N, C-alpha and C positions, 0 to 999 in steps of 0.2 A: 737508436735512430735519431733521438732528439740531440744527443751530443754530437753526432756526425754533422748534423745540419748546422749546429752552432759553430763547429770548427771550420766548415766550408765558408760560412758567412764571414767569419773572422779573417780568413785568408783573402776573401774578396775585398774586405775593408782595407787590409794592409796593401794589397796590390793597387787598389784605387788610390790610396794615399801616396804610394810611390809614383804612380802615373801622374797624379796631380802635382807632385814635386817636380817631376821632369818637365811638365808643361810650364810650370812657373819659371823654370830655368831657361827653356827655349823661348818663351814669350816675354821674359822678364826684361828684355832690352838691357842686357848687361848685368842682371842680378848675379851676385856671387854664387858660385856652386854651393858653397858652404851654407848660405842662407836657404837656398832651395832644399838642400838636404835636411837642414834643421826643420823646415816646415813639413817635410815628408815624415821625418822621425816623430815630430810632435803629433801629427795626424795618426801615425801608427800607434803611438803610446796612448793617445786618447781612446783609440779603438780597443786596445788591449785592456785599458782600465774598465771600459764598459763591459768587456767580456768577463773580466774577473768579478765585477760587481754582480753581473747576472748569475755567475756561478755560485757566488756566496749567497745570493738571495734564494737560489734554487736549493742549496744545502739547508738553509734556514727553514724553507718551506717543507722540505722533506722531514726535518726534525720536528716541526710542529705537527705534521701529519702523523708521525710516529707517536708523539705525545697524546694526540687525540685518540689514536687507536688504543693506546694503553689505558687512557681514561675511560674509554667505552667498555673495555674489558672489565675494569674495576667496577663501573656502574652496573654492568650486567651481573657481576658477582653479588653486589649489594642487593639488587632487585631479587635475585634468587634467594639470598639469605632472608630478606624481608618476607618473601612469600612463605618460606619455611616457618619463620617465626609466627606469621599470621595463622598458619595451619595449626601450629602448636597452641597458640592462644585460644583458638576456637575450641580445641579439644579440652583445654583447661576450663574455659567458661562452661562448656557443657557438663563437665565433671562437677564443677561447683554448683551448678543449677540442680543437678541430681542430688547432691549432698544436702542442699537447702530444702529440697522437697522432702527428702527423708526426715530431716529435722522437724519440719512442719507436721508431718504425719505422726512423728513421735510425740510432739506437743499435743496434738489433737487427741491421741489415745490417752495421754495422761489426764487431760481435762475431762474426757469422757468418764474415765474411771472415777475421778474425784467427784464429779457432779453426781454420778450414779450413787456412790456411797453416801454423799451428803443427802441426796434425795431420799434414800431408803431410811437413813437415820432420822431425818426430819419428819418423814411421814409417820414413823413410829411414835415420835414425840407428839405430833398433832393428833394421832389416833388415841394416844393415851389421855391427852387433855380433852379431846372431844367426848370420850367415854364418860368423863365425869363432869363435863362442862356444857358443851353446846346443846346437848339434848336434855340436860338435867336442870334442876332448879338452882344449882350452885353457880352457874355461869352468868356473869353480869354483862352488861353492854360493853364494858371496856375489854373484857376477855374475848368476847366475840369479835370486836373490832381488831384486836391484836391478832387473833387467829386469821382473819381475812387478810390483814397486812402481811403476816408471815407467809401465807399461801401465795400472795402476789410476789413477794420477794423470791420465794422458792421457784416459782414459775419463770420469773425474769432471769434467774441464774441458769435454770435448766434449759431455757430456750435461747440463751446467749444474748439477751437484751441488756447488755452491759456496754455503755458507750464510753469512749475515751475523750476527755477534754484536756487541752493543753494551754498553759499560760506561760508566756515568755519570762525568762529571767535575764536581765540585760546587764551588760558591763557599764560601769560609770566612769567618766561622764559621757562616753561615746554613745551609749544606749543601743549598742549592737546586741542582738540576741546571742547569748552564750549558752543557755540551757533552757529547758522547758520543765515545768512541773505538771505532772499528770494527775487527773482527777477522774474518778469513776462515777458514772450516773446510771441508774437503772431506769428502765421504761416498763410501764405496765402494759397490759394487753391492748389498751386503747392508744398506746404510743405516748402517753403523758410521761414527762421526765420526773422522776422521783428524786428529791434532794436528799443529801446524806442524812440530815437531821431526821428525815422521815423514816428511812429504812434502817439506819444504824441502831435505832432503839430496839428493834427486834432481831437484827442480824447478829449483833454482838452477843446477847444472852443465849441465842440459839446456836452459836458456834458456826455461823455462816461466813465469818470474816475471812476464813481461809479460802473459801470458794471465790469470794469477791477479789481478794488479793491475787489469786491465781489467774483469774480472767483478766484483771487489770495488767498483770505482768505479761500475759499473752499479747494484749493489745499494744503494750509498750514495745515488746520485741518486734511486732509487726512494723511499727512506725520507725523504730531504729533501723531496721533493715531497709525500709523505704528511703530513709535519709541517706544511708550509706550508699545506695545505688546512685544517688544524686550528688555524691561526694560532699555531703553535709555532715561533718563530724560534730554533732551537737549532743550533749548529754541530756538525759531525762531523769528527773526525780520521780521515783515510783514509791508510793506509800506502802508500808508493810505494817500490819497490826501486831501487837504483842501476842495475840492469840495464835497467829500464824507461826511466829518464832517459837512458841512453846508447844505447838501441836506435833506430837511425836508420830502421828500417822501422816500428816500432811508434809512436814518439813523434809523428811528423807527424799520424797519424790521431788519436792521443790529444789533441793540441793542437787539431786542427780540431774535434773533438767539444766540447771545453771552450770553444772560441771561439764555438760556436753556443749555448752555455749559460752565458754570462758572468753571468747572474743568479744562478748558484749560487756565485759567488766569495765571497760573505759567509758561506756555510754549509759549504763544503768546505775543510778545512785539511790539506794534504799533509804527511805525517810520515816522516822517515827518521832513522836512527841517527846518533849523534855521529861515529863512525868513518867512516861512509859520507859524511857531510857534509864532514868534514875532508879525506878522501881523494878528493873528487869531482874528476873530470877537467874540463878546460876545456869539453868538449862538454856534460857534465852540468850545469855551471854556466850555460852559455848556455841550456840547455833550462829550467832553473829560472828564469832571467831572463824567458824567454818566458811562463812560467806567471804570474810576478809581474806582467808587463805586462797580463795579462788580469784582474788584481785578486786572484789567489789567493795565500794566505799559507802559511807553512811552520811546522813544529814539529820540534824535535829531541828524540829520546828515547834510551834506552840510554846515558845520560850516565855516564861513569866519572871525569871530571875536571871539577870545577866552575869551574876557572880558564879560562873561555871567552874567545874573542876576540869581545867584544860588538860592536865596530865592524863586524867581518865579518858577524856575525849580522844586524845592522841593515841593512847594504848588500844582503844576500841575502834580505830580506823575511821573515826568521824572526821570528815574533811570539810563540812559546811555546817554553819549554825544560822538559822533564819530567825531574825529578831524583828518584831513589828516596828515600823518607823515611829509610831507614837511612843512606844516604850523607850526606844533609843533616845528620842528627843527629851522625854521626861527625865531620863537619867542624867542629862547634862545639868550640872549644878555649879553656879558661880561661887567662887571662893576668893579670898585675897590673893591666893597663889595662881588663880586661873580657873578654867572650867574643868571640873573633874566628874567622874562617874559617881552618882549618888550612892549606889550600892557598894562601890569600891573607891572610897575617897582618896586612896593613895595612888590611884591611876588617873592620869590626865585623860580627858574625854577623847582627844585626838590621838591618844596612844593605845586605845582599847583594841582597835582592829589590828594594829601592829603586834600587840601582845598575843592575840589569837593566832596570828600568822607564825609566830615563833614556835607554836605547837602544831603547825601544819593545818590549821583550821581557818577557813575563810568566812567572813561575816556577810550575810545577805540581808539587806533591809527589805522586809516584805510589807505588804499592805500600804504601799506608797500611793497616795491619791492626789497630792498637790505639788505644784512646782516648788513652792516654798520649802517643802520637806526635803526635796532633792538638794537644794542649796545647803541646808543644815547637815544633811547626811554626808555630803561631799567634804564638809569641814571635819568630819570624823574619820576621813580616809577609808570609808567603806567602798569596796570595789564593785559590788553588785546590788541591783535593786529589782524588786518584783512588786507588782500591784496594778490596779486598774489604770493608773496613769501611763504605764508602759504597754498595757494590753490586757484585755479581759480573757478569761478562759473561753476557748472556742472548741466546739465539737469537731473532731476529725471526721470528715465525710466518709461514708462507706466506700466510695469509689477509691479512696486512698488506700484503704485496707483490703480491698477486694483481691488484689494480686496475691496476697498471702493468706487470705481467709481460708479456714478449713472447710471442707465440703460438708454439707448437711449429713448428719449421721443419726440414725435412730438408736437411742439407748434406753434401757429400762431403768426407771427410777421413780420413786415416790408413788408406787402402786399404779403407774400409768406410763404410757410411752410418751416421752418428751423429746423434742428435737434440740440438739446441741449444734451450734454453728461455730 
């Protein structure tokens, strides 16, 4: 209908142009016929040009409309595909949540069994000592005090009063947090925080370090998962005692748990002291190797001698060495050839960190407390620092760990019912 109307209008324009030309000829007072005809043809040509232009515009408009319809169809297809992807993602998230819940339940059961066995063994030891001590004349004030402290530690473990403290390890010179070191702190029944020097004196001789390591590991796993949900890929140094590495009852469970959580291998770094590493038994070395086979790495702290066996560190999958800032700076010795390491005079001081890197080991300057120390450490090309200058150890609030905290469960241990959280 639109095309018919356009054709009729075009005919009308042409007829009008011819009539106008005739009028020019009759009223032109002698205008040549050719001129009038030319004016008429020009008017007709102008009209036809307008007609063609409109036709071309209409064709272009129809093309654009067709393109828009095609784009709309493509957009609708994309929306449908996105909705399907969202539905699939929802199912995946629900599945992963279920798997994480199952993993947490498994962890809780393992911890319950461990604490229960520890409690029974410890109670037997306490009873044996009490039989010849607390009620007899052979027990002195020190033994009674030690027994009370031991009982406090046992209850703190059984009732889950083990807090996690984190201290940042920063990259230098940017001072951005790259890792955290974790520390365990026990609380007595009144809520008083017990420092390591206080409870380790009885925990180590009585074989409780495995329980402390296990609970610390559980807390570290909780915070690692929390950070992963926030897309914060930051590693945590988690201390492990030589007793735990050599405990043939504890370690298989420890290894089995980590085997089920190999995805944590990039975030958990197990740390032990230099003396403990150098004095490790063949059994402890094999257990470290099994952890390394799962992808977990190690760190050495409490360094008193910077002349380390770097090849041995590399073979043992040690990736970090923490050296006190004071020790590092004391090692810098002026010679006619420049500043060298006092314990390794053939090594220039600013080449020490580069030497460790050749073996895949990164130096971390710990116990940094003054800005002047940072300047000197940077001259040694040390890439990481830790100390109160960069941040003190801070307790992780219970609200942070509440999301993945295990439910209260009553377990039997130490001759009484204790609650494990």
